[in-house]
N, CA, C and O of each residue as an XYZ file, in Angstrom:
432
protein
N      95.077     73.612     87.137
C      95.669     74.603     88.028
C      95.729     74.004     89.442
O      94.768     73.395     89.911
N      96.858     74.187     90.100
C      97.039     73.673     91.457
C      96.255     74.507     92.465
O      96.081     75.714     92.298
N      95.794     73.843     93.499
C      95.157     74.584     94.595
C      96.255     75.127     95.518
O      97.417     74.734     95.412
N      95.877     76.023     96.410
C      96.818     76.561     97.397
C      96.467     75.978     98.758
O      95.306     75.985     99.168
N      97.471     75.479     99.445
C      97.339     75.009    100.820
C      98.114     75.978    101.706
O      99.319     76.160    101.534
N      97.431     76.585    102.634
C      98.040     77.560    103.548
C      98.435     76.835    104.828
O      97.580     76.253    105.495
N      99.703     76.861    105.175
C     100.173     76.186    106.376
C     100.299     77.176    107.527
O     100.684     78.330    107.341
N      99.964     76.690    108.723
C     100.080     77.537    109.909
C      99.250     78.796    109.802
O      98.074     78.754    109.441
N      99.870     79.911    110.118
C      99.185     81.213    110.125
C      99.404     82.011    108.841
O      99.123     83.209    108.796
N      99.905     81.348    107.801
C     100.269     82.083    106.578
C      99.082     82.806    105.933
O      99.237     83.931    105.457
N      97.914     82.187    105.911
C      96.745     82.847    105.310
C      96.360     84.098    106.100
O      96.085     85.144    105.512
N      96.339     83.994    107.417
C      96.006     85.166    108.238
C      97.031     86.277    108.053
O      96.672     87.455    108.047
N      98.300     85.916    107.902
C      99.340     86.923    107.689
C      99.104     87.676    106.381
O      99.215     88.901    106.341
N      98.779     86.948    105.312
C      98.507     87.607    104.026
C      97.250     88.454    104.120
O      97.194     89.539    103.541
N      96.262     87.987    104.824
C      95.031     88.774    104.998
C      95.304     90.083    105.728
O      94.576     91.058    105.546
N      96.347     90.109    106.550
C      96.710     91.330    107.275
C      97.547     92.298    106.437
O      97.748     93.444    106.841
N      98.036     91.857    105.279
C      98.785     92.762    104.396
C      97.846     93.854    103.894
O      96.641     93.622    103.789
N      98.371     95.046    103.581
C      97.535     96.079    102.966
C      97.017     95.609    101.599
O      97.577     94.691    101.000
N      95.960     96.236    101.122
C      95.310     95.819     99.876
C      96.268     95.654     98.710
O      96.213     94.643     98.009
N      97.138     96.615     98.489
C      98.048     96.553     97.341
C      98.984     95.348     97.442
O      99.177     94.627     96.464
N      99.559     95.134     98.610
C     100.467     93.999     98.808
C      99.711     92.678     98.655
O     100.209     91.742     98.030
N      98.518     92.607     99.224
C      97.705     91.393     99.123
C      97.362     91.091     97.671
O      97.386     89.935     97.249
N      97.046     92.127     96.913
C      96.721     91.952     95.495
C      97.932     91.441     94.704
O      97.799     90.542     93.874
N      99.096     92.008     94.961
C     100.314     91.585     94.260
C     100.697     90.152     94.638
O     101.091     89.367     93.775
N     100.583     89.815     95.909
C     100.866     88.442     96.346
C      99.878     87.479     95.697
O     100.264     86.406     95.234
N      98.618     87.861     95.663
C      97.596     87.016     95.043
C      97.879     86.750     93.582
O      97.724     85.624     93.110
N      98.295     87.781     92.862
C      98.621     87.611     91.444
C      99.810     86.670     91.274
O      99.783     85.777     90.427
N     100.854     86.870     92.079
C     102.033     86.014     91.978
C     101.691     84.561     92.318
O     102.175     83.646     91.651
N     100.875     84.338     93.330
C     100.477     82.971     93.664
C      99.627     82.358     92.555
O      99.734     81.161     92.285
N      98.801     83.150     91.923
C      98.007     82.675     90.784
C      98.935     82.218     89.655
O      98.693     81.186     89.029
N      99.995     82.984     89.399
C     100.970     82.577     88.385
C     101.607     81.239     88.752
O     101.751     80.360     87.902
N     101.984     81.090     90.013
C     102.600     79.843     90.485
C     101.614     78.682     90.327
O     102.005     77.593     89.908
N     100.353     78.905     90.657
C      99.335     77.864     90.496
C      99.242     77.387     89.057
O      98.959     76.216     88.806
N      99.474     78.272     88.126
C      99.401     77.947     86.703
C     100.710     77.380     86.153
O     100.806     77.055     84.969
N     101.725     77.264     87.030
C     103.015     76.740     86.589
C     103.916     77.795     85.984
O     104.911     77.472     85.334
N     103.572     79.054     86.193
C     104.360     80.157     85.654
C     105.258     80.755     86.739
O     105.194     80.365     87.905
N     106.083     81.698     86.332
C     107.045     82.330     87.229
C     106.459     83.600     87.835
O     105.911     84.430     87.110
N     106.567     83.765     89.163
C     106.097     85.020     89.779
C     106.930     86.204     89.297
O     108.019     86.023     88.752
N     106.419     87.403     89.497
C     107.100     88.600     89.014
C     108.444     88.837     89.695
O     109.416     89.198     89.032
N     108.510     88.638     91.005
C     109.753     88.857     91.756
C     109.863     87.752     92.802
O     109.081     87.703     93.751
N     110.834     86.872     92.618
C     110.984     85.747     93.533
C     112.451     85.353     93.605
O     113.267     85.788     92.792
N     112.774     84.520     94.595
C     114.112     83.954     94.662
C     114.028     82.595     95.345
O     113.144     82.364     96.170
N     114.949     81.696     95.003
C     114.973     80.396     95.671
C     115.381     80.558     97.136
O     116.153     81.453     97.480
N     114.860     79.693     97.982
C     115.169     79.710     99.412
C     115.699     78.338     99.837
O     115.024     77.618    100.573
N     116.898     77.973     99.381
C     117.431     76.648     99.715
C     117.668     76.453    101.209
O     117.707     75.317    101.681
N     117.826     77.546    101.961
C     118.000     77.401    103.415
C     116.719     76.914    104.082
O     116.764     76.354    105.177
N     115.575     77.125    103.425
C     114.302     76.623    103.953
C     114.150     75.149    103.593
O     113.766     74.334    104.431
N     114.455     74.813    102.339
C     114.353     73.431    101.876
C     114.357     73.373    100.367
O     114.158     74.386     99.697
N     114.584     72.192     99.835
C     114.619     71.996     98.383
C     113.270     72.345     97.771
O     112.235     71.835     98.199
N     113.288     73.211     96.777
C     112.057     73.599     96.095
C     111.308     74.739     96.747
O     110.211     75.080     96.305
N     111.863     75.338     97.781
C     111.207     76.478     98.439
C     111.617     77.773     97.745
O     112.775     77.956     97.370
N     110.641     78.668     97.582
C     110.866     79.966     96.959
C     110.208     81.053     97.782
O     109.310     80.805     98.586
N     110.686     82.270     97.554
C     110.147     83.433     98.249
C     109.616     84.416     97.218
O     110.347     84.847     96.326
N     108.340     84.770     97.343
C     107.766     85.850     96.542
C     108.094     87.140     97.270
O     107.906     87.253     98.481
N     108.593     88.121     96.503
C     108.989     89.404     97.097
C     108.096     90.508     96.534
O     108.007     90.694     95.320
N     107.444     91.229     97.427
C     106.532     92.309     97.039
C     106.920     93.562     97.803
O     107.133     93.533     99.015
N     107.006     94.660     97.069
C     107.243     95.950     97.714
C     106.024     96.820     97.465
O     105.702     97.170     96.329
N     105.359     97.157     98.556
C     104.183     98.019     98.492
C     104.214     98.875     99.749
O     103.457     98.647    100.692
N     105.102     99.863     99.746
C     105.369    100.631    100.958
C     106.422     99.894    101.769
O     107.587    100.292    101.785
N     106.020     98.824    102.440
C     106.944     97.931    103.141
C     107.313     96.772    102.225
O     106.826     96.671    101.099
N     108.178     95.905    102.726
C     108.558     94.687    102.011
C     107.717     93.533    102.555
O     107.653     93.328    103.767
N     107.075     92.783    101.665
C     106.243     91.652    102.061
C     106.804     90.393    101.402
O     107.242     90.414    100.252
N     106.779     89.309    102.153
C     107.351     88.059    101.671
C     106.383     86.899    101.904
O     105.671     86.843    102.906
N     106.385     85.975    100.937
C     105.613     84.743    101.039
C     106.536     83.611    100.603
O     107.036     83.608     99.478
N     106.757     82.656    101.494
C     107.617     81.514    101.182
C     106.708     80.325    100.866
O     105.792     80.012    101.626
N     106.974     79.675     99.743
C     106.102     78.602     99.277
C     106.908     77.462     98.651
O     108.093     77.602     98.349
N     106.228     76.335     98.470
C     106.775     75.179     97.763
C     105.739     74.775     96.722
O     104.566     74.591     97.045
N     106.177     74.638     95.468
C     105.249     74.281     94.398
C     105.687     73.027     93.649
O     105.188     72.762     92.555
N     106.601     72.257     94.211
C     107.156     71.111     93.497
C     106.255     69.876     93.511
O     106.555     68.884     92.847
N     105.169     69.931     94.253
C     104.261     68.797     94.312
C     103.089     69.011     93.361
O     102.649     70.139     93.137
N     102.591     67.908     92.808
C     101.516     67.979     91.820
C     100.196     68.484     92.405
O      99.427     69.168     91.729
N      99.944     68.138     93.674
C      98.634     68.407     94.261
C      98.369     69.882     94.533
O      97.253     70.358     94.321
N      99.384     70.613     95.001
C      99.099     71.968     95.482
C     100.368     72.808     95.565
O     101.489     72.304     95.497
N     100.143     74.099     95.714
C     101.186     75.045     96.103
C     101.025     75.202     97.609
O      99.949     75.559     98.087
N     102.081     74.940     98.350
C     102.035     75.020     99.808
C     102.687     76.313    100.267
O     103.885     76.520    100.069
N     101.892     77.184    100.882
C     102.421     78.442    101.413
C     102.882     78.163    102.835
O     102.080     77.862    103.719
N     104.190     78.268    103.036
C     104.790     77.927    104.319
C     104.711     79.072    105.326
O     104.439     78.860    106.507
N     104.952     80.290    104.836
C     105.046     81.427    105.769
C     104.868     82.718    104.983
O     105.276     82.807    103.825
N     104.262     83.710    105.607
C     104.096     85.044    105.028
C     104.383     86.057    106.123
O     103.978     85.879    107.271
N     105.088     87.126    105.755
C     105.505     88.088    106.780
C     105.900     89.415    106.155
O     106.109     89.518    104.947
N     105.998     90.426    107.007
C     106.519     91.734    106.622
C     108.003     91.718    106.924
O     108.413     91.409    108.042
N     108.797     92.047    105.939
C     110.248     92.060    106.127
C     110.648     93.457    106.584
O     110.369     94.449    105.910
N     111.304     93.521    107.738
C     111.609     94.820    108.340
C     113.074     95.188    108.282
O     113.431     96.335    108.550
N     113.935     94.238    107.937
C     115.369     94.508    107.840
C     115.882     93.977    106.498
O     115.172     93.260    105.792
N     117.114     94.335    106.159
C     117.671     93.883    104.880
C     117.795     92.365    104.825
O     117.521     91.744    103.798
N     118.209     91.780    105.942
C     118.357     90.330    106.012
C     117.084     89.738    106.601
O     116.509     90.292    107.538
N     116.644     88.605    106.046
C     115.450     87.945    106.575
C     115.711     87.488    108.004
O     116.733     86.866    108.293
N     114.782     87.801    108.886
C     114.925     87.466    110.309
C     115.029     85.956    110.497
O     114.366     85.183    109.806
N     115.864     85.556    111.432
C     116.048     84.127    111.699
C     114.748     83.483    112.179
O     114.522     82.299    111.930
N     113.898     84.239    112.856
C     112.616     83.680    113.315
C     111.716     83.337    112.122
O     111.017     82.324    112.139
N     111.738     84.190    111.081
C     110.942     83.913    109.885
C     111.495     82.706    109.129
O     110.731     81.867    108.653
N     112.805     82.619    109.017
C     113.417     81.456    108.365
C     113.119     80.182    109.147
O     112.799     79.150    108.557
N     113.222     80.252    110.467
C     112.966     79.078    111.306
C     111.519     78.609    111.170
O     111.254     77.407    111.126
N     110.589     79.553    111.104
C     109.178     79.206    110.944
C     108.955     78.475    109.614
O     108.292     77.439    109.574
N     109.509     79.019    108.534
C     109.367     78.392    107.217
C     110.028     77.013    107.207
O     109.471     76.068    106.648
N     111.199     76.888    107.814
C     111.898     75.601    107.865
C     111.092     74.563    108.645
O     111.004     73.407    108.232
N     110.511     74.967    109.758
C     109.716     74.046    110.574
C     108.492     73.559    109.805
O     108.173     72.370    109.832
N     107.811     74.469    109.124
C     106.628     74.079    108.346
C     107.019     73.220    107.150
O     106.279     72.312    106.770
N     108.172     73.498    106.557
C     108.686     72.676    105.456
C     108.933     71.253    105.972
O     108.547     70.285    105.317
N     109.569     71.119    107.135
C     109.860     69.803    107.714
C     108.563     69.027    107.987
O     108.493     67.826    107.724
N     107.553     69.703    108.507
C     106.255     69.058    108.764
C     105.627     68.591    107.446
O     105.102     67.481    107.360
N     105.687     69.447    106.426
C     105.142     69.092    105.108
C     105.845     67.873    104.547
O     105.191     66.964    104.037
N     107.171     67.837    104.633
C     107.924     66.691    104.107
C     107.607     65.419    104.868
O     107.552     64.339    104.281
N     107.400     65.539    106.159
C     107.035     64.370    106.982
C     105.668     63.833    106.554
O     105.469     62.623    106.458
N     104.728     64.753    106.296
C     103.388     64.349    105.840
C     103.452     63.694    104.466
O     102.760     62.709    104.210
N     104.279     64.238    103.588
C     104.407     63.691    102.230
C     105.067     62.323    102.240
O     104.824     61.516    101.342
N     105.898     62.046    103.241
C     106.585     60.757    103.324
C     105.655     59.624    103.775
O     105.980     58.452    103.588
N     104.521     59.959    104.356
C     103.587     58.938    104.852
C     102.923     58.183    103.720
O     102.111     57.291    103.966
């Protein structure tokens, strides 16, 4: 089973989710760690190749963007509360920036 690497403030963001949302995100990440498919997800090619978004509805909409294409770990790039129908450009930019840093580290 792959370990989870939390990038930036993603772990603190998930810790701030309400219990139900945190539990659902935890289960979906556990599935990803095992190489399985999360319950509700979609590819995020605008973030980078191999990036996906876990989608959880527990009152509000909660999102976790991750990359699991590497053998060593599942990398959680960003976690946030989605407040509008379209994902905010600031959230996409944050995930893209962390993805770029991860790819730079992997290239070393």
